[in-house]
Structure formats: C-alpha cells, structure tokens
Biopython code that builds the backbone (N, CA, C, O; Angstrom):
import numpy as np
from Bio.PDB.StructureBuilder import StructureBuilder

atoms = [
    (1, "MET", "N", (46.704, -12.324, 54.971)),
    (1, "MET", "CA", (46.384, -11.712, 53.629)),
    (1, "MET", "C", (46.350, -12.754, 52.713)),
    (1, "MET", "O", (45.874, -12.592, 51.589)),
    (2, "ARG", "N", (47.083, -14.423, 53.314)),
    (2, "ARG", "CA", (46.497, -15.453, 52.063)),
    (2, "ARG", "C", (44.901, -15.257, 52.059)),
    (2, "ARG", "O", (44.515, -15.108, 50.899)),
    (3, "PHE", "N", (43.902, -15.213, 52.951)),
    (3, "PHE", "CA", (42.667, -15.496, 52.866)),
    (3, "PHE", "C", (42.397, -14.181, 51.911)),
    (3, "PHE", "O", (41.644, -14.659, 51.063)),
    (4, "ILE", "N", (42.531, -13.193, 51.667)),
    (4, "ILE", "CA", (42.413, -12.133, 51.257)),
    (4, "ILE", "C", (42.405, -12.682, 49.691)),
    (4, "ILE", "O", (41.518, -12.583, 48.845)),
    (5, "SER", "N", (43.565, -13.227, 49.622)),
    (5, "SER", "CA", (44.419, -13.123, 47.872)),
    (5, "SER", "C", (43.308, -14.474, 47.746)),
    (5, "SER", "O", (43.000, -14.746, 46.586)),
    (6, "LYS", "N", (42.805, -15.170, 48.624)),
    (6, "LYS", "CA", (42.539, -16.671, 47.901)),
    (6, "LYS", "C", (40.719, -16.085, 47.471)),
    (6, "LYS", "O", (39.979, -16.644, 46.660)),
    (7, "ALA", "N", (40.422, -14.969, 48.215)),
    (7, "ALA", "CA", (38.852, -14.989, 47.996)),
    (7, "ALA", "C", (38.724, -13.858, 46.861)),
    (7, "ALA", "O", (37.681, -13.804, 46.210)),
    (8, "LEU", "N", (39.708, -13.010, 46.633)),
    (8, "LEU", "CA", (39.810, -12.355, 45.512)),
    (8, "LEU", "C", (39.833, -13.492, 43.880)),
    (8, "LEU", "O", (39.071, -13.546, 42.915)),
    (9, "ILE", "N", (40.836, -14.095, 44.172)),
    (9, "ILE", "CA", (40.634, -14.995, 42.904)),
    (9, "ILE", "C", (39.398, -15.983, 42.902)),
    (9, "ILE", "O", (38.927, -16.155, 41.778)),
    (10, "ILE", "N", (38.699, -16.752, 44.060)),
    (10, "ILE", "CA", (37.443, -17.234, 44.073)),
    (10, "ILE", "C", (36.508, -16.373, 43.311)),
    (10, "ILE", "O", (35.760, -16.763, 42.415)),
    (11, "ALA", "N", (36.617, -15.244, 43.727)),
    (11, "ALA", "CA", (35.042, -14.110, 43.342)),
    (11, "ALA", "C", (35.475, -13.975, 41.961)),
    (11, "ALA", "O", (34.543, -14.084, 41.165)),
    (12, "SER", "N", (36.900, -13.720, 41.316)),
    (12, "SER", "CA", (37.108, -13.351, 39.981)),
    (12, "SER", "C", (37.203, -14.538, 38.555)),
    (12, "SER", "O", (37.450, -14.371, 37.361)),
    (13, "LEU", "N", (36.881, -15.720, 39.363)),
    (13, "LEU", "CA", (36.985, -16.847, 38.565)),
    (13, "LEU", "C", (35.451, -16.920, 37.641)),
    (13, "LEU", "O", (35.623, -17.225, 36.461)),
    (14, "PRO", "N", (34.532, -16.764, 37.906)),
    (14, "PRO", "CA", (33.231, -16.928, 37.313)),
    (14, "PRO", "C", (33.917, -15.646, 36.011)),
    (14, "PRO", "O", (34.029, -16.095, 34.871)),
    (15, "LEU", "N", (34.194, -14.649, 36.162)),
    (15, "LEU", "CA", (34.162, -13.679, 34.858)),
    (15, "LEU", "C", (35.489, -13.879, 34.107)),
    (15, "LEU", "O", (35.580, -13.128, 33.136)),
    (16, "PHE", "N", (36.679, -14.800, 34.325)),
    (16, "PHE", "CA", (37.457, -15.418, 33.615)),
    (16, "PHE", "C", (36.466, -16.223, 32.646)),
    (16, "PHE", "O", (36.333, -15.888, 31.469)),
    (17, "SER", "N", (35.799, -17.270, 33.193)),
    (17, "SER", "CA", (35.470, -18.675, 32.642)),
    (17, "SER", "C", (34.405, -18.118, 31.523)),
    (17, "SER", "O", (34.338, -18.613, 30.398)),
    (18, "ALA", "N", (33.402, -16.793, 32.062)),
    (18, "ALA", "CA", (32.189, -16.330, 31.229)),
    (18, "ALA", "C", (33.001, -15.712, 29.925)),
    (18, "ALA", "O", (32.582, -15.872, 28.779)),
    (19, "VAL", "N", (34.147, -15.027, 30.219)),
    (19, "VAL", "CA", (34.556, -14.254, 28.804)),
    (19, "VAL", "C", (35.259, -15.382, 28.057)),
    (19, "VAL", "O", (35.141, -15.187, 26.847)),
    (20, "SER", "N", (36.010, -16.594, 28.356)),
    (20, "SER", "CA", (36.612, -17.287, 27.911)),
    (20, "SER", "C", (35.863, -18.415, 26.958)),
    (20, "SER", "O", (36.542, -19.160, 26.251)),
    (21, "VAL", "N", (34.578, -18.485, 26.984)),
    (21, "VAL", "CA", (33.973, -19.507, 26.800)),
    (21, "VAL", "C", (32.872, -19.018, 26.028)),
    (21, "VAL", "O", (32.001, -18.388, 26.628)),
    (22, "ALA", "N", (32.774, -19.193, 24.869)),
    (22, "ALA", "CA", (31.798, -18.572, 23.814)),
    (22, "ALA", "C", (30.671, -19.660, 23.523)),
    (22, "ALA", "O", (31.001, -20.706, 22.963)),
    (23, "GLU", "N", (29.673, -19.491, 23.802)),
    (23, "GLU", "CA", (28.224, -20.440, 23.153)),
    (23, "GLU", "C", (28.186, -20.589, 22.057)),
    (23, "GLU", "O", (28.168, -19.598, 21.327)),
    (24, "VAL", "N", (28.156, -21.995, 21.477)),
    (24, "VAL", "CA", (27.887, -21.868, 20.229)),
    (24, "VAL", "C", (26.577, -22.182, 20.354)),
    (24, "VAL", "O", (26.028, -23.014, 21.077)),
    (25, "THR", "N", (25.881, -20.964, 19.095)),
    (25, "THR", "CA", (24.360, -20.550, 19.104)),
    (25, "THR", "C", (23.861, -21.874, 17.779)),
    (25, "THR", "O", (23.123, -22.810, 18.086)),
    (26, "GLN", "N", (24.209, -21.764, 16.904)),
    (26, "GLN", "CA", (24.363, -22.600, 15.793)),
    (26, "GLN", "C", (25.401, -23.677, 15.278)),
    (26, "GLN", "O", (26.592, -23.371, 15.321)),
    (27, "ASP", "N", (25.039, -24.882, 14.808)),
    (27, "ASP", "CA", (26.075, -25.554, 14.563)),
    (27, "ASP", "C", (24.924, -26.536, 13.666)),
    (27, "ASP", "O", (24.159, -27.364, 14.160)),
    (28, "CYS", "N", (25.047, -26.201, 12.330)),
    (28, "CYS", "CA", (24.860, -26.916, 11.042)),
    (28, "CYS", "C", (25.347, -27.536, 9.881)),
    (28, "CYS", "O", (26.004, -26.725, 9.227)),
    (29, "ILE", "N", (25.293, -28.638, 9.365)),
    (29, "ILE", "CA", (25.410, -28.819, 7.725)),
    (29, "ILE", "C", (24.457, -28.481, 7.203)),
    (29, "ILE", "O", (23.331, -28.893, 7.483)),
    (30, "LEU", "N", (24.797, -27.473, 6.144)),
    (30, "LEU", "CA", (23.963, -26.918, 5.122)),
    (30, "LEU", "C", (24.446, -27.963, 4.020)),
    (30, "LEU", "O", (25.465, -28.643, 4.146)),
    (31, "GLU", "N", (23.316, -28.019, 2.577)),
    (31, "GLU", "CA", (23.977, -28.729, 1.351)),
    (31, "GLU", "C", (22.652, -27.931, 0.754)),
    (31, "GLU", "O", (21.483, -27.687, 1.050)),
    (32, "GLY", "N", (23.938, -27.616, -0.617)),
    (32, "GLY", "CA", (23.155, -26.462, -1.476)),
    (32, "GLY", "C", (23.633, -26.720, -3.321)),
    (32, "GLY", "O", (24.312, -27.716, -3.574)),
    (33, "THR", "N", (23.317, -25.988, -4.217)),
    (33, "THR", "CA", (23.638, -26.260, -5.151)),
    (33, "THR", "C", (24.031, -24.611, -5.859)),
    (33, "THR", "O", (23.438, -23.553, -5.646)),
    (34, "VAL", "N", (25.119, -24.843, -6.663)),
    (34, "VAL", "CA", (26.002, -24.102, -7.021)),
    (34, "VAL", "C", (25.162, -23.198, -8.201)),
    (34, "VAL", "O", (25.132, -23.825, -9.259)),
    (35, "ASP", "N", (24.454, -21.841, -8.278)),
    (35, "ASP", "CA", (23.836, -21.569, -9.105)),
    (35, "ASP", "C", (24.609, -20.447, -9.956)),
    (35, "ASP", "O", (24.762, -19.447, -9.255)),
    (36, "LYS", "N", (25.067, -20.317, -11.062)),
    (36, "LYS", "CA", (26.578, -19.302, -11.570)),
    (36, "LYS", "C", (25.111, -18.577, -12.228)),
    (36, "LYS", "O", (25.563, -17.476, -12.544)),
    (37, "LYS", "N", (23.621, -18.545, -12.619)),
    (37, "LYS", "CA", (23.083, -17.895, -13.484)),
    (37, "LYS", "C", (22.865, -16.424, -12.316)),
    (37, "LYS", "O", (22.961, -15.206, -12.461)),
    (38, "LYS", "N", (22.514, -17.385, -11.105)),
    (38, "LYS", "CA", (21.633, -16.262, -9.868)),
    (38, "LYS", "C", (22.862, -15.709, -9.585)),
    (38, "LYS", "O", (22.802, -14.479, -9.584)),
    (39, "ALA", "N", (23.783, -16.084, -9.383)),
    (39, "ALA", "CA", (24.941, -15.344, -8.945)),
    (39, "ALA", "C", (25.629, -13.797, -9.751)),
    (39, "ALA", "O", (26.144, -12.821, -9.205)),
    (40, "GLU", "N", (25.411, -14.040, -11.052)),
    (40, "GLU", "CA", (25.148, -13.268, -12.463)),
    (40, "GLU", "C", (24.438, -11.934, -12.226)),
    (40, "GLU", "O", (24.760, -10.770, -12.463)),
    (41, "GLN", "N", (23.392, -12.489, -11.693)),
    (41, "GLN", "CA", (22.365, -11.637, -11.757)),
    (41, "GLN", "C", (22.215, -10.763, -10.649)),
    (41, "GLN", "O", (21.683, -9.654, -10.612)),
    (42, "MET", "N", (22.669, -11.310, -9.903)),
    (42, "MET", "CA", (22.983, -10.375, -8.396)),
    (42, "MET", "C", (24.437, -9.811, -8.586)),
    (42, "MET", "O", (24.553, -8.850, -7.826)),
    (43, "GLY", "N", (25.411, -9.991, -9.185)),
    (43, "GLY", "CA", (26.615, -9.197, -9.632)),
    (43, "GLY", "C", (27.767, -9.792, -8.296)),
    (43, "GLY", "O", (28.522, -9.015, -7.711)),
    (44, "ARG", "N", (27.704, -11.168, -8.017)),
    (44, "ARG", "CA", (28.418, -11.959, -6.895)),
    (44, "ARG", "C", (29.191, -13.047, -7.726)),
    (44, "ARG", "O", (28.638, -13.593, -8.681)),
    (45, "ASP", "N", (30.498, -13.362, -7.344)),
    (45, "ASP", "CA", (31.216, -14.162, -7.839)),
    (45, "ASP", "C", (30.514, -15.833, -7.525)),
    (45, "ASP", "O", (30.867, -16.850, -8.123)),
    (46, "VAL", "N", (29.761, -15.779, -6.749)),
    (46, "VAL", "CA", (28.966, -17.205, -6.342)),
    (46, "VAL", "C", (27.870, -16.960, -5.924)),
    (46, "VAL", "O", (27.668, -15.948, -5.253)),
    (47, "TYR", "N", (26.762, -17.964, -6.272)),
    (47, "TYR", "CA", (25.558, -18.144, -4.879)),
    (47, "TYR", "C", (25.276, -19.595, -5.179)),
    (47, "TYR", "O", (25.301, -20.219, -6.240)),
    (48, "VAL", "N", (24.938, -20.032, -3.655)),
    (48, "VAL", "CA", (24.361, -21.388, -3.393)),
    (48, "VAL", "C", (23.090, -21.187, -3.209)),
    (48, "VAL", "O", (22.625, -20.158, -2.720)),
    (49, "ALA", "N", (22.501, -22.072, -3.556)),
    (49, "ALA", "CA", (20.946, -22.358, -3.138)),
    (49, "ALA", "C", (20.552, -23.465, -2.167)),
    (49, "ALA", "O", (20.105, -24.565, -2.493)),
    (50, "PHE", "N", (20.788, -23.006, -0.879)),
    (50, "PHE", "CA", (21.107, -23.973, 0.045)),
    (50, "PHE", "C", (19.404, -24.692, 0.112)),
    (50, "PHE", "O", (18.413, -24.052, 0.463)),
    (51, "HIS", "N", (19.404, -25.981, -0.266)),
    (51, "HIS", "CA", (17.735, -27.090, 0.235)),
    (51, "HIS", "C", (17.842, -27.216, 1.494)),
    (51, "HIS", "O", (16.822, -26.949, 2.129)),
    (52, "SER", "N", (18.976, -27.620, 2.216)),
    (52, "SER", "CA", (18.608, -28.925, 3.202)),
    (52, "SER", "C", (19.538, -28.650, 4.333)),
    (52, "SER", "O", (20.553, -28.048, 3.985)),
    (53, "SER", "N", (19.444, -28.951, 5.646)),
    (53, "SER", "CA", (20.023, -28.003, 6.880)),
    (53, "SER", "C", (19.986, -29.876, 7.776)),
    (53, "SER", "O", (19.263, -30.844, 7.539)),
    (54, "GLN", "N", (21.079, -29.686, 8.768)),
    (54, "GLN", "CA", (20.525, -30.324, 10.046)),
    (54, "GLN", "C", (21.982, -30.553, 10.621)),
    (54, "GLN", "O", (23.063, -30.503, 10.035)),
    (55, "ARG", "N", (21.685, -30.818, 11.950)),
    (55, "ARG", "CA", (22.470, -30.940, 12.904)),
    (55, "ARG", "C", (24.104, -31.257, 12.727)),
    (55, "ARG", "O", (24.167, -32.352, 12.167)),
    (56, "ALA", "N", (25.257, -30.817, 12.940)),
    (56, "ALA", "CA", (26.363, -31.215, 12.852)),
    (56, "ALA", "C", (26.741, -32.402, 13.474)),
    (56, "ALA", "O", (27.288, -33.446, 13.118)),
    (57, "GLU", "N", (26.182, -31.829, 14.756)),
    (57, "GLU", "CA", (26.587, -33.241, 15.559)),
    (57, "GLU", "C", (25.090, -33.379, 16.558)),
    (57, "GLU", "O", (24.097, -32.651, 16.590)),
    (58, "SER", "N", (25.427, -34.627, 17.316)),
    (58, "SER", "CA", (24.026, -34.510, 18.099)),
    (58, "SER", "C", (23.817, -34.277, 19.404)),
    (58, "SER", "O", (24.313, -34.795, 20.404)),
    (59, "GLY", "N", (23.054, -33.469, 19.270)),
    (59, "GLY", "CA", (23.004, -32.286, 20.422)),
    (59, "GLY", "C", (23.278, -31.167, 20.308)),
    (59, "GLY", "O", (23.143, -30.458, 21.306)),
    (60, "SER", "N", (23.704, -30.650, 19.221)),
    (60, "SER", "CA", (24.309, -29.585, 18.719)),
    (60, "SER", "C", (22.701, -29.093, 18.395)),
    (60, "SER", "O", (21.741, -29.800, 18.088)),
    (61, "LYS", "N", (22.773, -27.654, 18.575)),
    (61, "LYS", "CA", (21.628, -26.618, 18.147)),
    (61, "LYS", "C", (21.438, -26.269, 16.455)),
    (61, "LYS", "O", (22.315, -25.688, 15.816)),
    (62, "CYS", "N", (20.392, -26.642, 15.976)),
    (62, "CYS", "CA", (20.875, -26.045, 14.588)),
    (62, "CYS", "C", (18.761, -25.774, 14.332)),
    (62, "CYS", "O", (17.795, -26.517, 14.505)),
    (63, "GLN", "N", (18.865, -24.864, 14.037)),
    (63, "GLN", "CA", (17.290, -23.860, 14.220)),
    (63, "GLN", "C", (16.951, -23.210, 12.991)),
    (63, "GLN", "O", (15.995, -22.445, 12.871)),
    (64, "LEU", "N", (18.027, -23.634, 11.761)),
    (64, "LEU", "CA", (16.984, -22.652, 11.043)),
    (64, "LEU", "C", (16.294, -23.212, 9.853)),
    (64, "LEU", "O", (16.582, -24.235, 9.232)),
    (65, "GLU", "N", (15.178, -22.228, 9.610)),
    (65, "GLU", "CA", (13.892, -22.814, 9.121)),
    (65, "GLU", "C", (14.172, -22.063, 7.571)),
    (65, "GLU", "O", (15.223, -21.460, 7.355)),
    (66, "ARG", "N", (13.131, -22.186, 6.585)),
    (66, "ARG", "CA", (13.163, -21.575, 5.557)),
    (66, "ARG", "C", (13.182, -20.329, 5.288)),
    (66, "ARG", "O", (13.923, -19.726, 4.512)),
    (67, "ARG", "N", (12.113, -19.835, 6.130)),
    (67, "ARG", "CA", (12.431, -18.019, 5.829)),
    (67, "ARG", "C", (13.415, -17.803, 6.998)),
    (67, "ARG", "O", (13.108, -16.811, 7.659)),
    (68, "SER", "N", (14.466, -18.428, 7.419)),
    (68, "SER", "CA", (15.526, -17.834, 8.020)),
    (68, "SER", "C", (16.876, -17.318, 6.827)),
    (68, "SER", "O", (17.641, -18.045, 6.193)),
    (69, "ARG", "N", (16.792, -16.035, 6.845)),
    (69, "ARG", "CA", (18.350, -15.550, 6.296)),
    (69, "ARG", "C", (19.612, -15.543, 6.883)),
    (69, "ARG", "O", (19.910, -14.863, 7.865)),
    (70, "ILE", "N", (20.532, -16.481, 6.139)),
    (70, "ILE", "CA", (21.756, -16.289, 6.903)),
    (70, "ILE", "C", (22.329, -15.750, 5.831)),
    (70, "ILE", "O", (21.814, -15.854, 4.718)),
    (71, "GLN", "N", (23.641, -15.010, 6.082)),
    (71, "GLN", "CA", (24.645, -14.279, 4.698)),
    (71, "GLN", "C", (25.616, -15.752, 4.675)),
    (71, "GLN", "O", (25.943, -16.479, 5.612)),
    (72, "PHE", "N", (25.886, -15.839, 3.364)),
    (72, "PHE", "CA", (26.634, -16.591, 2.958)),
    (72, "PHE", "C", (27.993, -16.321, 2.756)),
    (72, "PHE", "O", (28.285, -16.210, 1.565)),
    (73, "LYS", "N", (28.807, -16.198, 3.457)),
    (73, "LYS", "CA", (30.293, -15.451, 3.204)),
    (73, "LYS", "C", (31.405, -16.397, 2.971)),
    (73, "LYS", "O", (31.952, -16.892, 3.956)),
    (74, "GLU", "N", (31.784, -16.688, 1.842)),
    (74, "GLU", "CA", (32.998, -17.773, 1.128)),
    (74, "GLU", "C", (34.331, -16.462, 1.043)),
    (74, "GLU", "O", (34.356, -15.320, 0.583)),
    (75, "PRO", "N", (35.076, -17.114, 1.564)),
    (75, "PRO", "CA", (36.417, -16.491, 1.727)),
    (75, "PRO", "C", (36.638, -15.983, -0.104)),
    (75, "PRO", "O", (36.047, -16.512, -1.045)),
    (76, "LYS", "N", (37.412, -15.105, -0.178)),
    (76, "LYS", "CA", (37.946, -14.804, -1.588)),
    (76, "LYS", "C", (38.901, -16.217, -2.174)),
    (76, "LYS", "O", (39.095, -17.113, -1.352)),
    (77, "ASN", "N", (39.380, -16.351, -3.357)),
    (77, "ASN", "CA", (39.917, -17.628, -3.829)),
    (77, "ASN", "C", (39.600, -19.023, -3.107)),
    (77, "ASN", "O", (40.505, -19.842, -2.945)),
    (78, "ALA", "N", (38.313, -19.266, -2.686)),
    (78, "ALA", "CA", (38.003, -20.478, -2.218)),
    (78, "ALA", "C", (37.578, -21.381, -3.171)),
    (78, "ALA", "O", (36.983, -20.748, -4.043)),
    (79, "MET", "N", (37.603, -22.631, -3.431)),
    (79, "MET", "CA", (37.175, -23.634, -4.300)),
    (79, "MET", "C", (35.941, -23.682, -4.918)),
    (79, "MET", "O", (35.791, -24.335, -5.950)),
    (80, "ILE", "N", (34.967, -23.013, -4.363)),
    (80, "ILE", "CA", (33.291, -22.574, -4.468)),
    (80, "ILE", "C", (33.717, -21.988, -5.763)),
    (80, "ILE", "O", (33.313, -22.645, -6.722)),
    (81, "GLU", "N", (34.447, -20.897, -6.078)),
    (81, "GLU", "CA", (34.611, -20.022, -6.944)),
    (81, "GLU", "C", (34.588, -20.640, -8.801)),
    (81, "GLU", "O", (34.196, -20.229, -9.894)),
    (82, "ASN", "N", (35.221, -21.746, -8.269)),
    (82, "ASN", "CA", (35.646, -22.179, -9.760)),
    (82, "ASN", "C", (34.756, -23.218, -10.148)),
    (82, "ASN", "O", (34.620, -23.592, -11.313)),
    (83, "ALA", "N", (33.909, -23.868, -8.773)),
    (83, "ALA", "CA", (32.648, -24.595, -9.199)),
    (83, "ALA", "C", (31.492, -24.297, -10.114)),
    (83, "ALA", "O", (30.713, -23.361, -9.938)),
    (84, "PRO", "N", (31.428, -25.292, -11.256)),
    (84, "PRO", "CA", (30.130, -25.127, -12.203)),
    (84, "PRO", "C", (29.043, -25.035, -11.610)),
    (84, "PRO", "O", (28.746, -25.357, -10.459)),
    (85, "ASP", "N", (28.317, -24.490, -12.591)),
    (85, "ASP", "CA", (26.764, -24.692, -12.485)),
    (85, "ASP", "C", (26.556, -25.799, -12.181)),
    (85, "ASP", "O", (27.031, -26.782, -12.750)),
    (86, "GLY", "N", (25.711, -25.808, -11.108)),
    (86, "GLY", "CA", (24.711, -27.077, -10.823)),
    (86, "GLY", "C", (25.574, -28.013, -9.355)),
    (86, "GLY", "O", (25.120, -28.770, -8.497)),
    (87, "ALA", "N", (26.662, -27.607, -9.574)),
    (87, "ALA", "CA", (27.669, -28.509, -8.549)),
    (87, "ALA", "C", (26.928, -28.577, -6.920)),
    (87, "ALA", "O", (26.408, -27.647, -6.302)),
    (88, "LYS", "N", (27.091, -29.999, -6.506)),
    (88, "LYS", "CA", (26.297, -29.764, -5.134)),
    (88, "LYS", "C", (27.706, -29.565, -4.013)),
    (88, "LYS", "O", (28.908, -29.737, -4.216)),
    (89, "VAL", "N", (26.983, -29.152, -2.836)),
    (89, "VAL", "CA", (28.156, -28.042, -1.812)),
    (89, "VAL", "C", (27.561, -28.962, -0.505)),
    (89, "VAL", "O", (26.616, -29.731, -0.330)),
    (90, "LYS", "N", (28.457, -28.529, 0.140)),
    (90, "LYS", "CA", (28.244, -29.096, 1.776)),
    (90, "LYS", "C", (29.064, -28.305, 2.386)),
    (90, "LYS", "O", (30.137, -27.887, 1.951)),
    (91, "TYR", "N", (28.293, -27.963, 3.979)),
    (91, "TYR", "CA", (28.851, -26.831, 4.255)),
    (91, "TYR", "C", (29.030, -27.153, 5.687)),
    (91, "TYR", "O", (28.752, -28.296, 6.050)),
    (92, "ARG", "N", (29.411, -26.386, 6.447)),
    (92, "ARG", "CA", (29.247, -26.690, 8.578)),
    (92, "ARG", "C", (29.167, -25.373, 8.247)),
    (92, "ARG", "O", (29.673, -24.826, 7.267)),
    (93, "TYR", "N", (28.465, -24.861, 9.164)),
    (93, "TYR", "CA", (28.024, -23.558, 9.637)),
    (93, "TYR", "C", (27.735, -23.103, 10.934)),
    (93, "TYR", "O", (26.556, -23.103, 11.290)),
    (94, "THR", "N", (28.732, -22.663, 11.805)),
    (94, "THR", "CA", (28.681, -22.880, 12.996)),
    (94, "THR", "C", (28.967, -20.959, 13.933)),
    (94, "THR", "O", (29.981, -20.275, 13.799)),
    (95, "GLU", "N", (27.827, -20.619, 14.710)),
    (95, "GLU", "CA", (27.673, -19.537, 14.866)),
    (95, "GLU", "C", (27.943, -19.222, 16.659)),
    (95, "GLU", "O", (27.351, -19.822, 17.557)),
    (96, "HIS", "N", (28.730, -18.399, 16.804)),
    (96, "HIS", "CA", (28.904, -18.080, 18.685)),
    (96, "HIS", "C", (27.987, -17.013, 18.780)),
    (96, "HIS", "O", (27.782, -16.100, 17.980)),
    (97, "ASP", "N", (27.306, -17.328, 20.201)),
    (97, "ASP", "CA", (26.956, -16.287, 20.816)),
    (97, "ASP", "C", (26.195, -15.277, 20.007)),
    (97, "ASP", "O", (26.147, -14.064, 20.212)),
    (98, "ASP", "N", (25.516, -16.072, 18.909)),
    (98, "ASP", "CA", (24.206, -15.154, 18.431)),
    (98, "ASP", "C", (24.912, -14.027, 17.618)),
    (98, "ASP", "O", (24.362, -12.955, 17.363)),
    (99, "GLN", "N", (26.363, -14.405, 17.174)),
    (99, "GLN", "CA", (27.310, -13.339, 16.180)),
    (99, "GLN", "C", (27.479, -14.375, 14.469)),
    (99, "GLN", "O", (27.416, -15.587, 14.263)),
    (100, "ALA", "N", (27.712, -13.173, 13.520)),
    (100, "ALA", "CA", (27.939, -13.962, 12.584)),
    (100, "ALA", "C", (28.519, -15.090, 12.620)),
    (100, "ALA", "O", (29.125, -15.494, 13.612)),
    (101, "GLY", "N", (28.383, -15.814, 11.393)),
    (101, "GLY", "CA", (28.981, -17.463, 11.347)),
    (101, "GLY", "C", (29.773, -17.363, 10.933)),
    (101, "GLY", "O", (30.146, -16.313, 10.412)),
    (102, "GLU", "N", (30.588, -18.715, 10.981)),
    (102, "GLU", "CA", (31.531, -18.895, 10.289)),
    (102, "GLU", "C", (31.448, -20.306, 9.307)),
    (102, "GLU", "O", (31.159, -21.354, 9.885)),
    (103, "TRP", "N", (31.718, -20.340, 7.715)),
    (103, "TRP", "CA", (31.095, -21.425, 7.238)),
    (103, "TRP", "C", (32.698, -22.077, 6.765)),
    (103, "TRP", "O", (33.742, -21.466, 6.538)),
    (104, "GLN", "N", (32.421, -23.461, 6.731)),
    (104, "GLN", "CA", (33.932, -24.379, 6.338)),
    (104, "GLN", "C", (33.181, -25.264, 5.418)),
    (104, "GLN", "O", (32.320, -26.055, 5.805)),
    (105, "LEU", "N", (33.547, -25.096, 4.159)),
    (105, "LEU", "CA", (33.612, -26.116, 3.188)),
    (105, "LEU", "C", (33.925, -27.791, 3.328)),
    (105, "LEU", "O", (34.951, -28.372, 3.682)),
    (106, "MET", "N", (32.914, -28.187, 2.999)),
    (106, "MET", "CA", (32.827, -29.786, 3.433)),
    (106, "MET", "C", (33.435, -30.924, 2.228)),
    (106, "MET", "O", (34.077, -31.973, 2.287)),
    (107, "GLY", "N", (32.881, -30.129, 1.186)),
    (107, "GLY", "CA", (33.054, -30.838, -0.234)),
    (107, "GLY", "C", (31.896, -30.336, -1.129)),
    (107, "GLY", "O", (30.772, -29.878, -0.923)),
    (108, "ILE", "N", (32.742, -30.654, -2.337)),
    (108, "ILE", "CA", (31.958, -30.046, -3.663)),
    (108, "ILE", "C", (31.667, -31.788, -4.441)),
    (108, "ILE", "O", (32.558, -32.622, -4.602)),
    (109, "SER", "N", (30.352, -31.948, -4.778)),
    (109, "SER", "CA", (30.077, -32.835, -5.890)),
    (109, "SER", "C", (29.781, -32.073, -7.391)),
    (109, "SER", "O", (28.834, -31.301, -7.544)),
    (110, "MET", "N", (30.523, -32.339, -8.219)),
    (110, "MET", "CA", (30.465, -32.135, -9.655)),
    (110, "MET", "C", (28.984, -32.529, -10.477)),
    (110, "MET", "O", (28.557, -33.683, -10.521)),
    (111, "PRO", "N", (28.443, -31.609, -10.974)),
    (111, "PRO", "CA", (27.141, -32.322, -11.773)),
    (111, "PRO", "C", (27.827, -33.405, -12.575)),
    (111, "PRO", "O", (27.166, -34.148, -13.300)),
]
sb = StructureBuilder()
sb.init_structure("model")
sb.init_model(0)
sb.init_chain("A")
sb.init_seg("    ")
for serial, (resi, resn, name, xyz) in enumerate(atoms, 1):
    if name == "N":
        sb.init_residue(resn, " ", resi, " ")
    sb.init_atom(name, np.array(xyz, "f"), 0.0, 1.0, " ", f" {name:<3s}", serial, name[0])
structure = sb.get_structure()
C-alpha cells in the first residue's frame, strides 16, 4: 500500500509544479512621456508615449519592438493621472505566460 501511495504522489508532482509556476514571458523597463493632448483627443485620462525599453534584469526577456502593441493599463486614482504634460515616467512591465501584463510605476520626473 505504501508503494502505491508513493507512486501516486511521484506521478502527480509534475502536475502541481506546472500549475503553480507561471513563466515570465516579458520583463521590461519602459520609459515614456505623458502626453495630455493625445489623452484628450483619445478620450482618456492619461496617455504615455513610450520611447525606450530594456530588460528589467539581466537574463530576463524583453522583446518589445516599435511595431509591438501592448495595452497600457494604469489603475484608477494612480499618481500618473496627476502628472503634468511632458512628465517623464518609468514603468516595469511584466507578462506571465503570454497573458495580459502588469504595470508598476517606478518613477515620475517632472518637466
């Protein structure tokens, strides 16, 4: 009976480890500029024109290209909404298993 229990536990380990570990498919630092005029034209609270991206850590994946489109989703009541036109922002963008990414504001520099 102990042999069968051990065999079942060992056989099920790959299932648990595959479910609990999400692969990071993008981990980037993006820098951009707040554009209030563009935000107004688009009917949004804020618009950021990103102009550079780099890996967040050495060895991490960051394969964003100029023609790539990622949806910038800033949480409501965030500091970025109060940033003036022309403010420089830095974000960390992390994507797991090619799903929608998470945005983390790292800093704002006033113009």
